[in-house]
C-alpha positions as CSV (number, residue, x, y, z in Angstrom):
1,M,114.2,114.2,72.7
2,H,112.3,115.8,75.2
3,A,108.6,115.1,74.1
4,V,109.9,111.3,73.7
5,A,110.9,111.8,78.0
6,K,107.5,113.5,78.7
7,V,105.2,110.9,76.2
8,L,107.0,108.3,78.3
9,E,106.4,109.9,81.3
10,A,102.4,110.5,80.7
11,L,102.7,106.5,79.4
12,G,103.7,105.8,82.7
13,I,100.9,107.3,84.8
14,A,98.5,105.7,81.9
15,F,99.2,102.6,82.3
16,V,99.4,103.0,86.3
17,F,95.8,105.0,86.4
18,L,94.7,102.0,84.2
19,G,96.1,98.9,86.5
20,L,94.1,100.9,89.8
21,L,91.0,100.6,87.5
22,L,91.3,96.9,86.5
23,G,92.5,96.3,89.7
24,I,89.5,97.8,90.8
25,N,87.0,95.9,89.2
26,S,89.2,92.4,88.3
27,P,88.9,89.7,90.8
28,T,93.0,89.1,90.5
29,L,95.0,91.7,90.9
30,W,98.1,90.2,88.8
31,I,96.3,92.4,86.2
32,E,97.1,95.0,88.8
33,L,100.1,94.5,89.6
34,Y,101.4,93.8,86.2
35,L,100.3,96.8,85.0
36,S,101.8,99.1,87.9
37,I,104.7,97.7,87.4
38,I,105.4,98.7,83.6
39,G,103.7,101.6,84.0
40,V,106.4,102.6,86.9
41,V,109.4,101.9,84.8
42,V,108.6,103.2,81.6
43,F,108.0,106.2,84.2
44,L,111.5,105.9,85.4
45,I,112.7,106.0,81.6
46,G,111.1,108.2,80.3
47,W,111.8,110.7,83.4
48,G,115.5,109.8,84.1
49,T,116.0,110.4,79.5
50,D,114.4,114.2,81.2
51,K,116.7,114.7,83.5
52,L,120.0,113.3,81.4
53,L,118.6,116.1,78.3
54,E,118.4,118.7,81.5
55,R,122.1,118.4,82.3
56,K,123.0,118.0,79.6
57,R,121.7,120.8,78.0
58,R,123.0,122.9,81.4
59,E,126.4,121.7,80.5
60,S,126.3,123.0,77.1
61,S,125.5,126.3,77.8
62,Q,128.1,127.3,80.5
């Protein structure tokens, strides 16, 4: 499950990067906006999952 959280974080960063690249080359900013929002949401889901798993791991080891 930890690997899934890290993959979601990486996908979120990739979506934001792709949005920025497409936003530079596109005459409209909607693609950049949508991909950036999707990337931030995916990253935050992965980050939250990672933090939740880390907290559970610390509590179970005590």
